[in-house]
C-alpha positions in Angstrom: 0.0 0.0 0.0 1.4 3.4 -1.0 2.4 5.8 1.8 1.1 9.3 2.1 2.4 12.2 0.0 4.4 14.8 1.8 4.9 18.2 0.2 8.1 20.0 1.4 8.3 23.7 0.9 11.8 24.8 1.9 14.4 26.9 0.2 17.6 25.6 1.9 19.1 22.7 -0.1 20.7 20.9 2.9 17.3 20.9 4.8 15.5 19.8 1.7 17.8 16.8 1.4 17.5 16.0 5.1 13.8 16.1 5.0 13.6 14.1 1.7 16.0 11.4 3.0 14.2 10.9 6.3 10.7 11.0 4.9 11.4 8.6 2.0 13.2 6.2 4.3 9.8 5.9 6.2 8.1 5.2 2.9 6.5 8.5 2.2 6.2 9.9 -1.3 7.9 13.3 -1.2 7.8 16.4 -3.5 10.1 19.4 -2.7 9.9 23.0 -3.9 11.9 26.0 -2.9 9.5 29.0 -3.1 6.1 30.1 -2.0 5.0 30.8 -5.6 5.9 27.3 -6.7 4.2 25.8 -3.7 0.9 27.4 -4.5 1.1 26.2 -8.1 2.0 22.6 -7.2 -0.3 22.1 -4.1 -3.5 22.2 -6.1 -2.3 19.7 -8.7 -0.6 17.3 -6.4 -2.9 17.5 -3.5 -0.6 16.1 -0.8 -1.6 14.5 2.4 0.5 16.9 4.5 2.6 20.0 3.9 5.9 20.8 5.6 6.2 24.6 5.2 9.1 26.9 6.0 8.0 30.3 7.1 11.1 32.2 5.7 10.8 31.7 2.0 11.9 34.0 -0.9 9.1 36.0 -2.4 5.8 34.8 -1.1 6.5 33.8 2.5 5.2 30.7 4.4 2.5 32.6 6.2 0.9 33.7 3.0 1.2 30.2 1.5 -0.5 28.7 4.6 -3.2 31.3 4.4 -4.0 30.4 0.8 -3.8 26.7 1.4 -6.3 26.9 4.3 -8.6 29.3 2.4 -9.1 27.1 -0.7 -11.9 24.4 -0.4 -9.8 21.8 -2.1 -6.7 22.2 0.2 -8.0 23.5 3.5 -8.2 20.1 5.2 -4.5 19.3 4.3 -2.4 19.4 7.5 0.3 22.0 7.5 3.3 21.8 9.8 5.4 25.0 9.9 9.2 24.9 10.0 10.4 27.9 12.0 13.6 29.4 13.4 14.0 29.1 17.2 12.5 32.1 19.0 10.1 33.2 16.2 7.1 33.1 18.6 5.2 35.8 16.8 5.5 33.9 13.5 4.4 30.7 15.1 1.3 32.3 16.6 0.5 34.0 13.3 0.8 30.6 11.5 -1.4 28.8 13.9 -4.0 31.6 13.7 -4.0 31.1 9.9 -4.8 27.4 10.3 -1.4 25.7 10.6 -1.8 22.4 12.5 1.6 22.3 14.2 5.2 23.6 14.1 8.7 22.3 14.4 11.6 24.7 15.3 15.0 24.6 13.6 17.3 22.9 14.2 15.1 19.9 14.6 15.6 16.2 15.4 14.4 14.0 12.4 12.8 11.7 14.9 10.8 14.5 16.4 9.8 15.8 13.0 8.7 12.3 11.9 6.6 11.9 15.1 4.9 15.2 14.4 4.2 14.2 10.8 2.7 10.9 11.9 0.6 12.6 14.5 -0.7 15.2 12.1 -1.6 12.5 9.5 -3.4 10.5 12.2 -5.4 13.6 13.3 -6.4 14.2 9.7 -8.1 10.8 9.4 -11.9 10.9 9.2 -13.4 11.4 12.6 -15.0 8.6 14.4 -18.8 8.7 14.8 -18.4 7.3 18.3 -20.0 9.7 20.8 -17.5 8.8 23.6 -14.0 10.1 23.2 -11.5 8.0 25.2 -8.0 9.1 25.7 -5.5 8.3 28.5 -7.7 7.6 31.5 -10.4 10.0 30.4 -13.8 9.4 28.8 -15.7 12.3 27.3 -19.3 11.6 26.6 -20.4 14.0 23.9 -24.0 13.1 24.0 -24.5 13.5 27.8 -21.9 16.2 28.3 -20.1 14.2 30.9 -16.5 13.5 31.7 -15.0 10.6 33.5 -11.6 10.1 35.0 -10.8 6.5 35.9 -14.6 5.9 35.5 -15.4 8.6 38.1 -17.6 11.4 36.9 -16.1 14.9 37.0 -18.4 17.9 37.2 -17.5 20.5 34.6 -19.2 23.7 33.4 -20.4 23.8 29.8 -17.4 26.0 28.8 -14.9 23.8 30.6 -16.3 20.7 28.8 -16.0 22.4 25.4 -12.4 23.5 26.0 -11.5 20.0 27.2 -13.2 18.4 24.2 -11.5 20.8 21.8 -8.0 20.0 23.1 -8.5 16.3 23.6 -10.1 15.7 20.2 -6.8 16.6 18.5 -4.0 15.5 20.9 -0.6 16.9 20.2 -2.0 19.9 18.3 -1.1 23.3 19.7 -4.0 25.7 20.0 -3.5 29.4 20.6 -5.8 31.1 23.0 -7.6 32.8 20.1 -8.2 29.4 18.4 -9.7 28.1 21.7 -11.9 31.2 21.9 -13.0 30.7 18.3 -13.7 27.0 18.9 -15.6 27.5 22.2 -18.7 29.6 22.6 -19.5 29.4 26.3 -23.0 30.3 27.5 -22.1 30.2 31.2 -18.8 32.1 31.0 -17.6 35.0 28.9 -14.9 33.3 26.8 -12.0 35.7 25.9 -8.3 35.0 25.2 -7.6 35.9 28.8 -10.4 33.9 30.3 -9.0 30.8 28.5 -6.2 30.7 31.1 -8.9 30.7 33.8 -10.7 27.8 32.1 -7.4 25.8 31.9 -6.6 26.4 35.6 -10.1 25.3 36.5 -9.9 22.2 34.3 -6.6 21.1 35.7 -7.9 21.4 39.2 -11.0 19.4 38.6 -9.2 16.7 36.6 -6.7 16.1 39.4 -3.7 14.2 38.2 -5.2 13.9 34.7 -5.0 17.7 34.5 -1.3 17.2 33.6 -2.4 16.0 30.2 -3.2 19.7 29.3 0.2 21.1 28.6 1.2 24.8 28.3 3.1 25.8 25.2 4.9 28.8 26.5 4.2 32.0 24.6 1.7 30.3 22.3 -1.2 28.4 24.0 -2.1 24.8 25.0 -2.2 21.3 23.8 -3.4 17.9 25.0 -0.7 15.3 25.5 -0.7 12.5 23.0 -1.0 8.9 24.1 2.0 6.6 23.9 
């Protein structure tokens, strides 16, 4: 069975070859381009399963490429992992706000990058119709709006439930505070970017030891720890 297609958008030749070598060794089909303009021409024709996208590109930068990929109906569901220089927090936040699914900072470990690729591809699979989301020792009953930790029910507000479900439904994905606000419309609490922190504090306290699964990504937002 053919492996997924990975589209690499990176202008530095050594990094291109590093990515190609490690991805192809895992059986992925890889296409590499070196500019944003070329990326936008190719992505609609090749329709990859995932895009590895450098932010700092000549001409059209990675943020604009991400914006256009996520705006087009035929490509908006393709996972995008940004490749960023260490310390570019503003660019990371901007990319996530534009719809990027994850990011990896340079210099990166090939093992870490491959793990992120596998996780993003897994999250992109069609969602289960099961109304109970089970992860770690948590069970989130979407029909009854109930949460269980080790089979013991935990009482959450409607907004806390929605925040937990948003994070847990895509483990490993980093959500900015603004993305959480956008994905959660609380009717019992005024959800703002600042109140997200309050919701997280409350969630962690109520979940007890399981609250550690909600991880803070400094300067950016939050994610739910992956299983494994």
